[in-house]
C-alpha positions as CSV (number, residue, x, y, z in Angstrom):
1,M,-63.9,-67.2,-24.1
2,R,-60.1,-66.6,-23.4
3,K,-59.1,-68.0,-26.8
4,M,-61.3,-65.8,-28.6
5,L,-59.8,-62.8,-27.0
6,M,-56.4,-64.2,-27.4
7,A,-56.9,-64.1,-31.2
8,V,-58.5,-61.0,-31.0
9,G,-55.2,-59.3,-29.0
10,L,-52.9,-61.3,-31.6
11,A,-54.6,-60.1,-34.7
12,L,-54.9,-56.5,-33.4
13,F,-50.6,-56.6,-33.0
14,A,-50.4,-58.5,-36.2
15,V,-52.1,-55.5,-38.1
16,G,-49.9,-52.7,-36.1
17,V,-46.7,-54.7,-36.7
18,V,-47.4,-54.6,-40.8
19,C,-49.0,-50.8,-40.8
20,A,-46.8,-48.5,-43.0
21,D,-46.0,-45.4,-41.7
22,P,-46.2,-42.4,-44.5
23,V,-42.5,-40.8,-43.7
24,T,-40.6,-38.1,-45.5
25,L,-37.3,-38.3,-47.1
26,V,-34.5,-36.3,-45.0
27,K,-31.4,-38.1,-46.6
28,Y,-30.3,-41.1,-48.0
29,D,-27.1,-42.7,-47.6
30,A,-25.8,-45.0,-50.8
31,S,-22.9,-46.5,-49.2
32,K,-24.3,-47.5,-46.0
33,K,-27.5,-48.1,-47.3
34,E,-29.3,-45.9,-45.0
35,V,-32.0,-43.6,-45.0
36,T,-32.7,-41.0,-42.6
37,V,-36.9,-40.2,-43.0
38,K,-38.9,-37.8,-40.6
39,D,-42.6,-39.1,-39.4
40,K,-45.9,-37.2,-39.3
41,D,-44.8,-35.7,-35.9
42,G,-41.4,-34.4,-37.1
43,K,-39.2,-37.1,-35.4
44,E,-36.4,-38.2,-37.2
45,A,-35.3,-42.0,-37.8
46,T,-32.4,-43.8,-39.7
47,Y,-33.3,-47.3,-40.8
48,K,-30.8,-49.6,-42.5
49,L,-31.7,-51.6,-46.1
50,T,-31.1,-54.5,-46.4
51,E,-31.0,-57.4,-49.3
52,K,-34.6,-58.7,-48.0
53,T,-36.1,-55.1,-48.3
54,K,-39.1,-54.9,-51.0
55,Y,-39.3,-52.5,-52.9
56,L,-43.1,-51.6,-54.2
57,T,-44.5,-48.7,-56.1
58,T,-48.3,-47.9,-56.0
59,D,-49.8,-45.8,-59.2
60,K,-53.0,-43.6,-58.8
61,D,-55.4,-45.8,-59.6
62,G,-54.1,-48.3,-56.5
63,N,-52.2,-51.0,-58.6
64,K,-49.0,-52.1,-56.5
65,K,-45.9,-53.3,-58.8
66,E,-42.7,-54.9,-57.3
67,G,-39.9,-52.9,-57.9
68,D,-35.9,-53.4,-57.5
69,A,-33.1,-51.8,-55.2
70,E,-31.5,-49.6,-57.8
71,S,-34.8,-48.0,-58.9
72,A,-35.3,-47.1,-55.4
73,A,-31.6,-45.7,-55.0
74,K,-32.4,-43.6,-57.7
75,I,-35.7,-42.1,-56.3
76,L,-33.8,-41.8,-52.6
77,G,-30.6,-40.6,-54.0
78,N,-32.1,-37.5,-56.0
79,E,-30.8,-34.2,-54.7
80,K,-34.3,-32.7,-55.1
81,A,-36.0,-35.3,-53.4
82,A,-34.5,-34.6,-49.8
83,G,-37.2,-32.9,-48.0
84,K,-40.1,-33.5,-50.3
85,A,-40.0,-37.1,-51.4
86,K,-43.0,-38.6,-49.2
87,F,-42.9,-42.6,-48.9
88,E,-44.8,-45.3,-47.0
89,I,-41.9,-48.1,-44.8
90,T,-42.5,-50.7,-42.6
91,T,-39.9,-51.6,-40.7
92,A,-38.4,-53.9,-38.1
93,N,-35.1,-53.8,-36.0
94,G,-34.2,-50.9,-37.3
95,A,-34.1,-52.3,-41.0
96,V,-36.8,-51.4,-43.7
97,T,-39.1,-54.2,-44.3
98,E,-40.7,-52.4,-47.0
99,I,-40.9,-49.1,-48.8
100,Q,-44.0,-48.1,-50.9
101,F,-43.4,-45.3,-53.6
102,K,-46.4,-43.5,-54.4
103,R,-46.9,-42.8,-58.5
104,G,-48.3,-39.3,-59.6
105,G,-49.0,-38.4,-62.8
106,K,-52.3,-38.5,-65.1
107,K,-54.7,-41.9,-65.3
108,T,-55.0,-43.3,-68.5
109,N,-58.2,-44.6,-69.9
């Protein structure tokens, strides 16, 4: 019984660590490779982008595609994006481990 409870507890902990949080871009500092975001409660936080950060895009159909740091920097560095761009991030120890952008647009049939 203890083993089962421990397994369930660890599984719940792992799910909590991996969940991405929806955020809104506040600002991006390309020289420091830092992104400041606001969560759904309005709390701001600044995170570091590292060489280990994964960049993903998801289309309207839910298909994920791996991107690169250069494309992400264009999105984050766009002056019009501040306060409007919404995406999901996963963080650990003050660094972004994954950024997931959702792409709009029309579905193609």
